[in-house]
C-alpha positions in Angstrom: 260.7 105.7 139.6 259.1 105.5 143.3 262.2 104.3 145.7 262.2 101.5 147.4 262.2 103.5 150.7 258.5 104.8 149.9 257.1 101.5 149.2 254.8 99.8 151.3 254.9 95.9 151.0 252.3 93.9 152.9 252.9 90.2 153.8 249.9 87.7 154.4 251.1 84.7 156.2 254.2 85.0 158.9 255.6 81.4 158.6 258.0 79.5 155.9 257.5 81.8 153.0 256.5 85.2 155.2 259.5 85.2 157.0 262.5 85.0 154.7 260.4 87.0 152.3 260.3 90.0 154.9 263.9 89.7 155.8 265.0 90.2 152.1 262.9 92.9 151.3 263.8 94.6 154.6 267.6 94.1 153.7 267.2 95.6 149.8 265.7 98.8 151.3 261.8 98.3 151.3 260.7 101.3 153.4 257.3 99.6 155.3 256.3 96.1 155.9 253.0 95.6 156.8 252.5 91.8 158.4 249.4 90.2 158.7 248.7 86.5 160.4 246.5 85.5 163.2 248.4 82.4 163.9 250.5 81.8 166.9 254.1 80.2 167.2 253.8 76.4 167.5 257.0 74.0 168.0 256.5 72.8 164.2 256.9 76.1 163.1 260.7 76.6 164.3 262.7 74.6 161.7 261.5 76.3 158.9 260.1 79.8 160.3 263.7 81.5 160.9 262.2 84.9 162.5 260.8 82.8 165.5 262.7 80.8 168.4 261.8 78.8 171.3 261.0 82.0 173.3 258.5 82.9 171.0 256.2 79.6 171.3 252.5 81.0 171.7 253.1 84.5 170.8 251.6 86.1 167.9 253.8 85.7 164.6 253.3 89.1 163.6 255.0 89.8 167.1 257.8 87.7 167.2 258.7 88.9 163.1 258.1 92.5 163.9 260.6 92.2 167.1 263.1 90.5 165.1 263.5 92.9 162.0 263.0 95.9 164.0 266.2 95.2 165.9 268.1 94.2 162.8 266.4 97.0 160.5 265.9 100.0 162.6 265.0 102.4 159.9 262.3 99.8 158.6 258.3 100.8 159.1 256.8 98.1 160.4 252.6 97.5 160.9 251.1 94.2 162.4 247.8 92.5 162.6 246.6 89.8 164.0 243.4 89.4 161.9 242.4 86.8 159.2 242.5 88.3 155.5 239.1 87.3 154.6 236.4 88.7 151.8 235.5 91.4 154.2 239.0 93.5 154.6 241.1 92.0 151.4 240.1 95.0 149.4 241.1 97.5 151.9 244.3 95.6 152.5 245.5 96.0 149.0 244.4 99.3 148.3 246.9 100.2 151.4 250.1 98.6 149.8 252.1 98.7 146.8 252.4 94.9 146.8 251.3 92.1 148.6 253.3 88.5 149.4 251.3 85.7 149.7 253.0 83.3 152.5 249.8 81.2 153.1 248.8 77.7 153.3 245.4 77.9 152.1 244.0 77.0 148.8 241.0 79.4 149.1 242.8 82.2 150.4 245.4 81.9 147.8 242.3 82.4 145.3 241.1 85.5 147.5 244.2 87.2 147.4 244.6 86.2 143.4 241.1 87.8 142.8 242.1 90.9 144.6 244.9 91.6 142.8 243.1 91.6 139.5 240.3 94.1 141.4 242.8 96.4 142.8 245.6 96.7 140.4 248.0 95.9 143.4 250.5 92.9 142.2 250.5 90.3 144.2 253.5 87.6 144.4 252.0 84.2 144.6 254.0 81.3 146.2 253.3 77.6 147.4 255.7 74.7 148.9 254.9 71.2 149.8 257.1 68.6 150.6 260.8 69.2 148.6 258.9 71.5 145.6 258.0 74.7 145.4 257.1 77.7 143.1 256.1 81.4 142.6 254.4 83.7 140.3 253.7 87.5 140.2 250.2 88.4 139.6 249.0 91.6 138.2 246.7 92.9 135.7 247.8 92.7 132.2 249.1 89.1 133.3 247.5 85.7 134.1 245.8 85.4 137.8 246.2 82.0 139.9 242.7 81.2 137.8 244.6 81.1 134.7 247.3 78.5 136.0 244.9 76.5 137.7 241.5 77.1 135.9 239.4 74.7 138.7 239.9 75.5 142.2 241.1 72.2 143.7 238.8 71.1 147.0 240.6 72.6 150.0 239.5 68.9 151.8 241.4 67.3 149.1 244.8 69.4 149.0 247.4 68.3 151.1 249.1 71.3 153.5 252.7 71.7 155.2 250.6 70.5 158.1 249.6 66.9 156.8 252.2 66.2 154.0 255.4 68.1 155.5 257.6 70.5 153.9 261.4 70.8 153.6 262.4 73.8 155.5 265.2 75.2 152.7 262.4 74.8 150.0 260.4 77.5 152.2 263.3 79.7 152.3 264.1 79.4 149.0 260.7 80.4 147.7 260.2 83.0 150.1 263.4 84.5 148.8 261.9 83.8 144.9 259.2 85.8 145.9 261.2 88.8 147.4 263.2 88.7 144.1 260.0 89.1 142.1 258.6 91.5 144.0 261.5 93.9 144.0 261.7 93.1 140.1 257.9 93.9 139.8 258.9 97.2 141.8 261.6 98.0 139.8 259.8 98.0 136.4 262.3 95.1 135.1 260.3 92.2 135.7 256.9 91.2 133.8 254.2 89.3 135.4 253.1 85.9 134.0 256.5 83.8 134.7 256.2 80.6 137.1 259.4 80.0 138.6 259.5 75.9 140.0 262.0 75.0 142.1 262.3 71.0 142.8 265.0 70.3 145.7 265.4 66.8 144.9 267.0 67.3 141.8 268.1 70.9 142.7 266.7 72.2 139.8 264.5 75.1 138.7 262.6 76.3 135.7 260.3 79.1 134.2 257.3 78.5 132.6 255.3 80.9 130.9 251.6 80.8 131.8 249.3 82.4 129.1 246.5 84.6 130.3 243.3 82.4 129.7 240.1 84.3 127.6 237.3 85.4 129.8 238.9 84.0 132.6 236.5 84.8 136.3 239.6 86.1 138.5 241.2 88.4 135.4 238.0 89.8 134.8 237.9 91.0 139.0 234.1 90.2 139.8 232.9 91.1 143.1 234.4 89.4 146.2 231.9 88.5 148.1 230.4 85.4 150.8 228.8 84.0 147.9 232.4 83.3 146.1 234.2 82.6 149.2 233.2 82.0 152.9 234.6 83.4 155.7 235.5 80.1 156.8 237.3 79.1 153.4 239.4 82.6 153.3 240.7 81.9 157.2 243.8 80.1 156.7 247.4 81.6 157.1 249.5 78.5 158.0 252.7 78.4 156.1 
């Protein structure tokens, strides 16, 4: 078993999910993190994106987050990129890492990452939060993908986001922490993919649901990632 100190984890989106996930993984001993996010810190980010402070307003999120992590974890190897994840670079990003954390807030991007996980064989820990609820699940070959969970991709224009509908900051922190736990369990070989964790802050409850793999699923078949399947415009959101 490869020790955590030799593991490389990619985090796509350094917002409400990516920040707590990154800190938890670093604290657990993961040796290298790559932070990818094209966005800059805005005032509305500060209540739930805890690696960013008032002094970071206007800075790239990856630079702000990397600075804090470097101080807290001097032995952690950090790489950053302000590029947008899309069909042109997703496979290269996945292939350079042992696992990927989804910290995005775009439906199309989440499907892109899920397809890339199945295609590359590199596991993805999906996460999503909205208002007072959140969910997380490990997606990996041999288990269900995001298209198994949501067979028909919703119209991105009809789906509320954190920016439009709001989110309780602590919910994002909880889900980011769960994503880190799932990632560590998968890297250790102790947690199998295919279990969806659902957290409800209003009821202060959580539950795990077994998600079956759908026969003939397009995502599990790992077809080509091309502009025909996902346009660059659709794949560009990293705002959690």
